[in-house]
C-alpha positions in Angstrom: 17.9 57.5 243.8 19.1 53.9 244.1 16.8 50.9 244.3 17.5 50.4 248.0 16.2 53.9 248.9 13.1 53.4 246.7 12.3 50.2 248.5 12.8 51.8 251.9 10.3 54.6 251.1 7.8 52.1 249.6 8.0 50.2 252.9 7.4 53.4 254.9 4.3 54.2 252.9 2.9 50.7 253.3 3.8 50.0 257.0 3.3 53.3 258.8 6.1 53.1 261.3 5.8 54.2 264.9 6.5 57.9 264.0 5.7 57.6 260.3 9.2 58.1 259.3 12.3 56.2 258.5 16.0 56.6 257.9 16.8 55.2 254.5 19.5 52.6 253.9 22.6 54.3 252.5 21.1 57.7 253.6 21.8 57.5 257.3 21.5 61.3 257.6 18.2 61.5 255.8 14.6 60.9 257.0 11.9 60.0 254.6 8.4 61.5 255.3 5.5 60.6 253.0 2.8 63.2 252.2 0.3 61.0 254.0 2.3 61.0 257.2 3.1 64.6 256.9 -0.6 65.5 256.7 -1.3 63.2 259.6 1.3 65.0 261.7 0.1 68.4 260.8 -3.4 67.4 261.9 -2.0 65.9 265.1 -0.4 69.2 265.9 -3.5 71.4 265.5 -5.8 68.8 267.0 -3.5 68.3 270.0 -3.3 72.0 270.6 -7.1 72.4 270.6 -7.7 69.4 272.8 -5.1 70.5 275.4 -6.5 74.0 275.5 -10.0 72.8 276.0 -9.1 70.2 278.7 -7.4 72.9 280.8 -9.9 75.6 280.2 -11.8 75.2 283.5 -8.6 75.4 285.6 -6.8 78.2 283.9 -5.0 80.4 286.6 -7.3 79.0 289.3 -4.3 77.0 290.7 -1.5 79.5 291.2 1.6 78.3 292.9 0.0 74.9 293.6 -0.6 71.7 291.7 -4.0 70.4 290.8 -4.3 67.4 293.1 -5.2 64.0 291.6 -8.5 63.9 293.5 -9.7 67.1 291.8 -11.7 65.9 288.7 -11.2 67.7 285.4 -14.3 67.1 283.2 -14.1 65.9 279.6 -16.6 64.5 277.1 -17.2 64.7 273.4 -19.0 68.1 273.8 -16.3 69.8 275.8 -14.7 71.6 272.9 -18.0 72.8 271.4 -18.9 74.1 274.9 -15.8 76.4 274.9 -16.3 77.5 271.3 -19.8 78.6 272.3 -19.3 80.0 275.8 -15.8 81.5 275.7 -14.1 81.6 272.3 -11.3 83.8 273.8 -10.0 80.6 275.5 -8.4 79.8 272.1 -5.9 82.7 272.0 -3.4 79.8 271.8 -4.8 79.1 268.3 -6.3 82.2 266.8 -3.1 84.3 267.2 -1.2 81.4 265.5 -3.8 81.5 262.7 -3.4 85.2 262.1 0.2 84.5 261.2 -0.7 81.4 259.2 -3.0 83.6 257.1 -0.1 86.1 256.4 2.0 83.3 255.0 -1.0 82.2 252.9 -1.5 85.7 251.5 2.1 86.9 251.2 4.1 83.8 250.8 7.0 82.2 252.7 9.0 85.5 252.4 6.3 87.6 254.1 8.2 90.5 255.8 7.9 91.7 259.4 5.6 94.6 258.4 3.0 92.2 257.0 2.8 90.3 260.3 2.7 93.6 262.2 -0.1 95.0 260.2 -2.2 91.8 260.4 -1.7 91.6 264.1 -2.4 95.3 264.7 -5.7 95.0 262.9 -7.1 92.1 265.0 -10.0 92.7 267.3 -10.1 89.4 269.2 -9.3 89.4 273.0 -5.7 89.5 274.0 -3.8 89.8 277.2 -0.3 90.6 278.5 2.5 90.7 275.9 0.1 90.3 273.0 -2.2 93.1 274.2 0.7 95.4 274.8 2.3 94.6 271.5 -0.9 95.3 269.6 -1.3 98.6 271.5 2.3 99.5 270.7 1.8 98.8 267.0 -1.5 100.8 267.0 0.5 103.8 268.5 3.0 103.8 265.6 5.9 101.6 267.0 7.6 99.8 264.1 8.4 96.2 263.7 10.2 94.6 266.6 10.0 97.7 268.7 6.6 96.5 269.9 8.0 93.4 271.7 11.2 95.0 273.1 11.2 94.9 276.9 11.6 98.6 277.4 8.5 99.1 275.4 6.6 96.1 276.7 6.7 95.1 280.5 5.2 91.8 279.5 8.1 90.8 277.2 8.8 87.7 279.4 5.2 86.6 279.5 4.1 83.4 277.9 2.3 84.9 274.9 4.7 84.1 272.0 5.4 80.6 273.5 1.7 79.7 273.2 1.4 80.9 269.6 4.7 79.8 268.0 3.3 76.4 267.1 2.7 77.5 263.5 6.4 78.2 263.0 7.3 74.6 263.9 4.3 73.0 262.2 5.3 74.6 258.8 9.0 73.6 259.3 9.1 69.8 259.4 12.6 68.7 260.4 13.9 72.2 259.7 14.5 73.8 263.2 16.6 76.7 261.8 13.7 77.7 259.5 11.4 77.6 262.5 13.7 79.8 264.4 14.0 82.3 261.6 10.2 82.5 261.4 10.2 83.1 265.2 12.6 86.0 264.7 10.3 87.6 262.2 7.1 87.2 264.1 8.0 86.6 267.8 9.9 89.8 268.3 6.7 91.7 267.5 5.5 90.4 270.8 8.3 89.3 273.1 12.0 89.5 273.9 14.5 87.5 275.9 12.9 84.6 277.8 9.5 85.4 276.2 11.0 84.9 272.7 13.0 81.9 273.8 9.9 80.1 274.8 8.5 80.5 271.3 11.8 79.4 269.7 12.0 76.3 271.9 8.4 75.3 271.3 8.7 75.8 267.5 11.9 73.7 267.5 10.2 70.9 269.4 7.4 70.9 266.9 9.9 70.8 264.0 11.9 67.9 265.5 8.7 66.0 266.3 8.3 65.3 262.6 11.6 63.4 262.4 12.0 61.9 265.8 10.0 59.1 267.5 11.1 59.7 271.1 9.6 62.6 273.0 12.6 62.8 275.4 14.9 63.3 272.5 12.7 66.1 271.1 12.8 67.9 274.5 16.6 67.6 274.9 17.6 68.3 271.3 15.4 71.3 270.9 17.0 73.0 273.9 20.2 73.3 271.8 18.3 76.2 270.0 18.5 78.3 273.2 21.8 79.9 274.4 23.2 77.8 277.3 24.0 81.0 279.3 20.4 82.2 279.3 18.2 81.8 282.3 15.6 80.0 280.1 18.0 77.3 279.1 19.2 76.8 282.6 15.6 76.4 283.9 14.7 73.8 281.2 18.0 72.0 281.8 17.1 71.7 285.5 13.8 70.1 284.7 15.4 67.6 282.4 17.9 66.7 285.1 15.2 66.5 287.8 13.2 64.2 285.5 16.3 61.9 285.3 16.7 62.1 289.1 13.0 61.5 289.9 11.7 59.7 286.9 8.5 58.5 288.5 7.6 61.6 290.5 6.6 64.7 288.6 5.4 66.3 291.7 8.9 66.2 293.2 10.2 68.0 290.1 7.4 70.5 290.4 8.5 71.4 294.0 12.1 71.7 292.9 11.1 74.0 290.1 8.9 76.1 292.3 11.7 76.5 294.8 14.3 77.6 292.3 12.6 79.3 289.4 9.3 80.8 290.5 10.5 84.4 291.1 8.7 86.9 288.8 10.6 90.0 287.7 8.7 91.2 284.5 4.9 90.9 284.4 3.5 93.7 286.7 0.5 91.5 287.5 2.8 88.7 288.9 5.0 90.9 291.1 4.6 89.9 294.7 1.7 87.7 293.7 0.9 84.0 293.2 0.2 84.6 289.5 3.1 83.5 287.3 2.5 83.9 283.6 6.2 84.0 282.9 7.6 81.9 280.0 10.2 80.0 282.0 8.0 78.3 284.6 5.2 77.6 282.2 7.4 76.1 279.6 8.9 74.0 282.3 5.4 72.7 283.0 5.1 71.9 279.3 8.2 69.8 279.2 7.2 68.1 282.5 4.1 67.0 280.8 6.1 65.7 277.8 8.8 64.0 279.8 6.6 62.4 282.5 3.9 61.6 280.0 6.4 59.4 278.2 4.6 59.5 274.9 1.2 58.7 276.4 -1.2 61.4 275.1 -3.7 61.3 278.0 -1.0 61.3 280.6 0.9 64.1 279.0 -2.2 66.3 278.8 -3.2 65.6 282.3 0.2 66.3 283.9 0.8 69.5 281.9 -2.6 70.7 283.2 -2.2 69.6 286.8 1.1 71.6 287.1 -1.2 74.7 287.4 -0.8 78.4 286.5 -1.5 78.7 282.7 -3.2 75.3 282.7 -4.9 75.6 279.4 -1.9 76.9 277.4 0.6 74.4 278.8 -1.3 71.2 277.9 -2.2 72.8 274.6 1.5 73.2 273.8 2.5 69.7 275.1 -0.4 68.0 273.3 0.4 69.8 270.1 4.0 68.7 270.1 3.1 65.1 271.1 0.3 65.1 268.5 2.9 66.0 265.9 5.2 63.2 267.0 2.3 60.6 267.2 0.2 61.9 264.3 -3.5 62.5 264.3 -4.5 58.9 263.8 -2.7 57.8 267.0 -4.4 60.4 269.2 -7.0 58.3 271.3 -10.5 58.5 270.1 -11.9 59.8 273.4 -10.0 63.0 272.7 -10.5 63.3 268.9 -14.3 62.8 269.1 -14.7 66.2 270.8 -13.3 67.8 267.6 -15.8 66.4 265.2 -18.6 68.9 265.8 -16.2 72.0 265.6 -14.1 71.0 262.6 -15.6 73.6 260.3 -16.2 76.4 262.8 -13.7 79.3 262.4 -11.8 80.3 265.5 -12.6 83.7 267.0 -11.6 86.6 264.8 -10.4 84.4 261.9 -11.9 82.6 258.9 -9.8 79.5 259.7 -11.3 76.4 261.2 -9.5 73.3 262.3 -10.0 71.6 259.0 -8.8 74.7 257.2 -5.8 75.0 259.5 -4.9 71.4 258.5 -5.0 72.3 254.8 -3.1 75.6 255.1 -0.3 74.3 257.3 0.1 71.1 255.2 0.5 73.3 252.1 3.0 75.6 253.9 5.0 72.7 255.2 5.2 71.2 251.7 6.3 74.6 250.3 9.0 74.9 253.0 10.3 71.4 252.2 10.5 72.3 248.5 12.1 75.7 249.3 14.8 73.9 251.3 15.6 71.4 248.5 14.2 68.4 250.3 13.9 65.9 247.4 10.4 64.6 246.7 10.5 61.0 245.4 8.3 59.4 242.8 6.6 57.6 245.7 5.5 60.9 247.2 7.9 61.1 250.1 10.2 63.9 251.1 13.8 63.2 252.0 14.7 65.5 254.9 18.3 65.8 256.1 18.7 64.9 259.8 18.5 68.4 261.4 21.3 70.2 263.3 20.0 72.5 266.0 22.1 75.6 266.5 21.5 78.3 269.2 19.9 81.6 268.4 21.6 84.8 269.7 21.6 85.7 273.4 19.0 88.2 274.5 18.6 89.5 278.1 15.6 91.6 279.3 15.3 93.3 282.6 19.0 93.0 282.9 20.3 93.6 286.4 17.0 94.8 287.7 15.2 93.7 290.8 11.9 94.7 292.3 12.6 97.3 295.0 9.0 98.0 296.2 5.4 97.5 295.4 3.0 100.1 296.8 -0.8 100.3 296.8 -2.0 103.7 295.5 -5.8 103.4 294.8 -6.4 107.0 293.7 -7.3 109.0 290.6 -4.7 111.1 289.0 -6.8 114.2 289.9 -6.5 113.5 293.6 -3.1 111.9 293.8 -0.2 113.7 295.3 3.1 113.6 293.4 4.4 110.0 293.6 7.9 109.7 294.9 10.1 106.6 294.4 13.7 105.6 294.7 15.2 103.4 292.0 15.9 103.2 288.3 12.5 102.0 287.0 8.8 102.3 287.7 5.5 100.8 286.5 2.1 102.3 287.3 -0.8 99.9 287.2 -4.3 101.3 286.6 -7.1 101.9 284.2 -9.6 104.3 282.6 -13.1 104.0 284.0 -16.5 105.6 284.2 -19.5 106.4 282.1 -17.4 107.3 279.0 -18.1 106.7 275.3 -16.9 103.3 274.2 -14.4 104.8 271.8 -13.0 107.3 274.3 -9.2 107.6 274.5 -7.8 109.5 277.5 -4.6 111.5 277.0 -2.4 111.7 280.0 0.8 113.7 280.3 3.4 112.2 282.6 6.1 114.4 284.2 9.3 112.8 285.5 11.1 115.1 288.0 9.2 118.0 286.7 9.9 117.4 283.0 7.4 116.1 280.4 8.4 112.5 279.8 5.6 111.4 277.5 2.0 111.9 276.5 0.3 108.5 276.7 -3.0 107.5 275.1 -5.3 105.3 277.2 -8.2 103.7 275.3 -11.2 102.7 277.3 -11.9 99.7 275.0 -10.5 96.7 276.7 -9.4 95.1 273.5 -7.4 98.2 272.5 -6.2 99.3 276.0 -2.7 99.8 277.3 -1.9 97.2 279.9 -0.3 99.7 282.3 -0.7 103.4 282.7 3.0 104.2 282.6 6.3 102.5 282.7 10.0 103.5 282.5 13.0 101.3 283.1 15.8 103.8 282.7 14.9 106.7 284.9 18.4 106.9 286.3 19.6 106.0 289.8 18.2 108.1 292.6 15.0 109.5 294.0 12.3 110.6 291.5 8.9 112.2 291.4 6.0 111.6 289.1 3.1 114.0 288.4 0.3 113.8 285.9 -2.1 115.9 283.8 -5.3 114.7 282.1 -5.4 116.6 278.9 -9.0 115.7 277.7 -11.0 115.0 280.9 -14.7 114.2 281.0 -16.6 114.7 284.3 -18.0 111.2 284.3 -14.6 109.5 283.9 -11.6 108.7 286.0 -8.0 107.7 285.4 -7.3 105.4 288.3 -3.9 104.4 289.6 -4.0 101.1 291.6 -0.3 100.3 292.3 3.2 101.5 291.8 6.1 99.0 291.3 9.6 100.2 291.5 12.9 98.7 290.3 16.5 99.2 291.0 19.8 97.9 289.7 21.7 95.1 291.5 25.0 96.3 292.9 
């Protein structure tokens, strides 16, 4: 390295620039990142995520299809995070699922295969919902690798789940968005597909770029290059970016434009014909609204991402984690950081990893990734990172050509239900197993489609091991169909209860 570059890195270490990074003279396509600044950004990522999740905890899904008005107070003090740790540790699914995958890298190395992540995820016992819950169930029933997240096996493939837990992939890939996307492929397809996977790729790419950019708008725009332009996800985010340019001082106007164009739910059965929207597109749009309209201000970013509603703990968690990476831990305002001090060494639910341990592990993984990708480490302790080029991942389309034909209330047990008739190409039955049954009971239900045995499905009573829906099929064939059922191992004190039937058909 020449003397000019050595001088540049030394200045970086001493001065601590706005984003803690610098392009070196004579190395216009290289960014220098000191170990000190790298650690500060890793800490900012995990701290921001935890802060955002805690701030929005009290409003999560209480404001569906509406903003949280400015006059509605959202409480915060230095004990808020500890309160959630003690009262509802399941709030931090944003974090503890991430940390499950961080642990796999710690145990198995950077080349950890898909099966290692699948086994670790399958064995977890912490609370999960939607795509995560269905994926864990699928893996426990013997589906292999990426089968568990594929949309025909997982009605929640477009739900937000992987988006809220892809942070780790970007945190361990500083300035290396293609490495982040490759990690997302290995891990994210266990859980999601199509838009659901794109949300994770986009978030991980924003984290990766936040190490080497000092402007949040640049991060949002450049990261979108990772998503195929023809996808619905890309088009939705591009709209938000355009609306921000058109209405730069009015996030609520952008919210209304977004609601008008992109709020339709096609995947998640719980959101069909309902105000609930846990879809990846609209919630990721809320994330980047927080980032764009927050303009680099941590408090403003967290508050806007929360007040957009719906998944209002996950969205500020993601936005604050990305901005925390860009700013670094030291530049997060003290009023937010002080709430972390009393929980720093407490492991997250279902893991051995605390915040302080997460800082350590992700810093080590980030250093290992930099070394793996031939980023030179100078004698001054700085990594030279080539300016990243963001390339799109492959196009994926889930629920292709389907539309919701009907939603019908059933409210009957399978013992008392008449054969269920429907017209269309797909059907989802919502319901559950209930009654005074042993906690480890697993019902076995045969499902007959048009008089032929279609599948025997296992329905655990345990809420953490349950199947999200009783039955689903997206390729029944065009026409009118009939469903009948047989409970193979009934107990007199139990019921298999069908609540609703949702039917799908192909667009002409």
